[in-house]
C-alpha positions as CSV (number, residue, x, y, z in Angstrom):
1,X,112.2,99.4,113.2
2,X,108.7,99.2,114.4
3,X,105.6,97.6,113.0
4,X,102.1,98.7,112.4
5,X,99.0,97.2,110.8
6,X,96.0,98.7,109.1
7,X,92.9,97.1,107.8
8,X,91.9,98.2,104.3
9,X,88.3,96.9,104.9
10,X,86.9,100.3,106.0
11,X,88.4,102.0,102.9
12,X,86.8,99.4,100.6
13,X,83.5,99.6,102.4
14,X,83.5,103.4,102.1
15,X,84.2,103.1,98.4
16,X,81.2,100.7,98.0
17,X,79.1,103.1,100.0
18,X,80.1,106.0,97.8
19,X,79.2,104.1,94.7
20,X,75.8,102.9,96.1
21,X,74.8,106.4,97.3
22,X,76.2,108.1,94.2
23,X,78.2,110.7,96.2
24,X,79.8,113.2,93.8
25,X,80.5,116.2,96.1
26,X,84.2,116.9,96.3
27,X,85.6,116.4,99.8
28,X,82.7,114.5,101.2
29,X,83.6,112.5,104.3
30,X,82.4,108.9,103.8
31,X,83.5,107.4,107.1
32,X,85.6,107.9,110.2
33,X,87.7,105.1,111.8
34,X,88.6,105.5,115.4
35,X,91.6,104.1,117.3
36,X,91.0,100.8,119.0
37,X,92.9,97.8,120.4
38,X,92.3,96.2,117.0
39,X,94.3,98.8,115.0
40,X,97.4,100.9,115.3
41,X,95.7,104.3,114.7
42,X,97.1,107.1,116.8
43,X,94.2,109.5,116.0
44,X,90.8,109.3,114.2
45,X,91.2,108.5,110.5
46,X,88.8,110.0,107.9
47,X,87.9,108.5,104.6
48,X,86.8,111.0,101.9
49,X,86.0,111.4,98.3
50,X,88.7,113.6,96.7
51,X,89.5,114.2,93.0
52,X,87.7,111.1,91.9
53,X,89.4,108.9,94.5
54,X,88.5,107.4,97.9
55,X,91.3,108.7,100.2
56,X,92.1,107.8,103.8
57,X,94.4,109.9,105.9
58,X,96.1,107.7,108.5
59,X,98.4,108.3,111.4
60,X,99.7,105.0,112.8
61,X,101.5,104.4,116.0
62,X,104.4,102.0,115.6
63,X,104.6,98.9,117.8
64,X,107.6,97.1,119.2
65,X,109.7,100.4,119.4
66,X,110.2,102.9,122.2
67,X,108.2,105.5,120.2
68,X,107.3,106.4,116.6
69,X,104.4,107.4,114.4
70,X,103.9,107.3,110.6
71,X,101.5,109.4,108.6
72,X,100.0,107.9,105.4
73,X,97.6,108.9,102.7
74,X,96.0,105.9,101.0
75,X,94.1,106.3,97.7
76,X,91.8,103.9,96.1
77,X,91.5,105.2,92.5
78,X,90.2,102.2,90.6
79,X,86.7,101.8,92.0
80,X,85.8,99.0,89.5
81,X,87.5,96.6,91.9
82,X,85.0,97.3,94.7
83,X,81.7,97.0,92.8
84,X,80.7,93.8,91.0
85,X,80.3,94.2,87.3
86,X,76.7,94.1,85.9
87,X,75.9,91.0,84.0
């Protein structure tokens, strides 16, 4: 079994950006995350606004194994957690 790590910070930041800008267009790409030594991305990862959710398509390269990749789709559907409530 291999390991991989992924920061959720870009996903949360994109959700905040979507809320601030008021993006409502379906399929809008909010951000791209590129592979680096600080993540396990195998290819560029896009974060988009789809069906009322912020969605990140991820392809991770597994570490500590001879070879292996894993493909994920991460959805942030409750956007109230990324924007402070009005007081």
